[in-house]
C-alpha positions in Angstrom: 18.6 9.6 -14.7 14.9 9.7 -14.2 12.9 10.9 -11.1 10.8 7.6 -11.0 10.4 5.7 -7.8 12.0 2.4 -7.9 11.4 1.3 -4.3 9.2 1.7 -1.5 9.5 0.7 2.4 6.4 -0.2 4.7 7.1 0.2 8.6 5.1 -2.3 10.5 5.1 -2.5 14.3 4.2 -6.4 13.6 5.6 -7.5 10.5 3.8 -10.8 10.4 0.5 -8.7 10.9 1.0 -6.4 7.9 2.5 -9.1 5.8 -0.7 -11.2 6.1 -2.9 -8.0 5.4 -0.9 -7.3 1.8 -0.7 -11.2 0.9 -4.6 -11.1 1.5 -5.2 -7.7 -0.5 -2.9 -7.5 -2.9 -1.2 -11.2 -3.5 1.8 -9.7 -2.9 5.0 -12.2 -1.9 7.4 -11.3 0.9 10.7 -12.7 0.8 12.9 -12.4 4.4 16.5 -10.7 3.7 19.1 -11.9 5.6 20.2 -8.7 7.0 20.5 -7.0 10.3 17.1 -6.2 11.8 13.7 -7.5 10.6 13.4 -6.5 6.6 11.5 -8.3 3.9 11.6 -7.8 0.4 8.0 -7.2 -1.5 7.6 -8.7 -4.7 4.1 -7.0 -6.1 4.0 -8.7 -9.4 5.9 -9.7 -12.2 8.7 -8.0 -13.4 7.3 -7.5 -17.2 4.5 -5.7 -15.9 4.7 -1.8 -14.9 5.3 -0.9 -11.2 8.0 -1.3 -8.6 8.6 -3.6 -5.5 10.0 -2.5 -2.1 10.6 -3.6 1.3 8.7 -4.2 4.8 10.7 -3.6 8.2 10.2 -3.4 12.0 9.2 0.1 12.8 11.5 1.5 15.0 9.4 4.1 16.6 5.9 4.9 17.5 3.1 4.2 14.9 1.5 6.7 13.3 -0.8 9.1 15.8 -4.4 8.9 14.7 -5.9 12.0 13.4 -2.6 13.5 12.8 -2.0 14.7 8.9 0.2 12.6 6.2 3.4 13.0 6.9 5.6 10.6 4.6 5.5 9.2 1.2 2.1 7.7 0.1 2.5 4.5 -2.0 -0.5 4.2 -4.8 -1.4 0.9 -5.8 -3.2 -0.1 -9.4 -6.4 -2.2 -8.7 -9.1 -3.6 -10.8 -11.8 -2.1 -8.6 -11.5 0.9 -5.7 -14.8 -0.2 -4.6 -13.8 -3.9 -4.0 -10.3 -3.7 -2.7 -11.5 -0.9 -0.6 -14.4 -3.4 0.6 -11.8 -6.1 1.1 -9.4 -3.8 3.4 -11.8 -3.3 5.6 -12.6 -6.9 5.9 -9.1 -7.6 6.7 -9.1 -4.8 9.5 -8.1 -1.7 7.4 -10.0 1.5 7.7 -10.7 4.0 5.4 -8.7 7.0 5.3 -10.5 9.1 2.2 -13.6 7.8 0.6 -13.5 7.0 -3.6 -13.0 10.1 -5.3 -13.3 10.7 -9.2 -10.2 12.2 -11.1 -12.2 13.0 -14.5 -10.8 11.7 -17.5 -8.2 9.4 -15.4 -9.8 6.9 -13.0 -10.8 6.8 -9.4 -8.7 7.0 -6.1 -9.2 6.0 -2.4 -6.9 6.1 0.4 -7.0 3.2 3.5 -5.0 2.8 6.2 -3.7 -0.8 6.8 -3.5 -2.7 9.8 -0.7 -0.6 11.3 -2.2 2.9 10.3 0.1 3.3 7.4 -1.9 5.2 4.4 -2.2 3.2 1.2 -3.3 5.0 -2.2 -6.1 2.8 -4.2 -6.1 3.6 -8.1 -8.9 2.6 -10.3 -7.6 3.5 -14.3 -10.8 4.7 -16.3 -10.3 7.5 -18.7 -14.2 7.8 -18.8 -14.3 8.7 -15.3 -16.2 11.7 -14.6 
């Protein structure tokens, strides 16, 4: 047994709005599951590529409080360009949670908030980062 993440879940106040955001930003696909409540499978890419799939469900409580510290797991998405993805997220109604930062010899990261206030990490691999 390993300790690798195998699934993630996004809690959304308005699932259709969040689905549109993630489709436009990352090209993810969503499949409605026939289970009680509102639940979608999130297909993030081809199964032959590195990564995990997840779920998106109707938020059952209030959305995250603005200004509150991160109090849950944060999913980080591998992107070609942190700058371009951050710009696109802002165009789609997201906000910047933390600006682009360098991780020497690893790459670049930034954090955004989606249209429902959930924090999402962006990672650009670049061994030449300083």
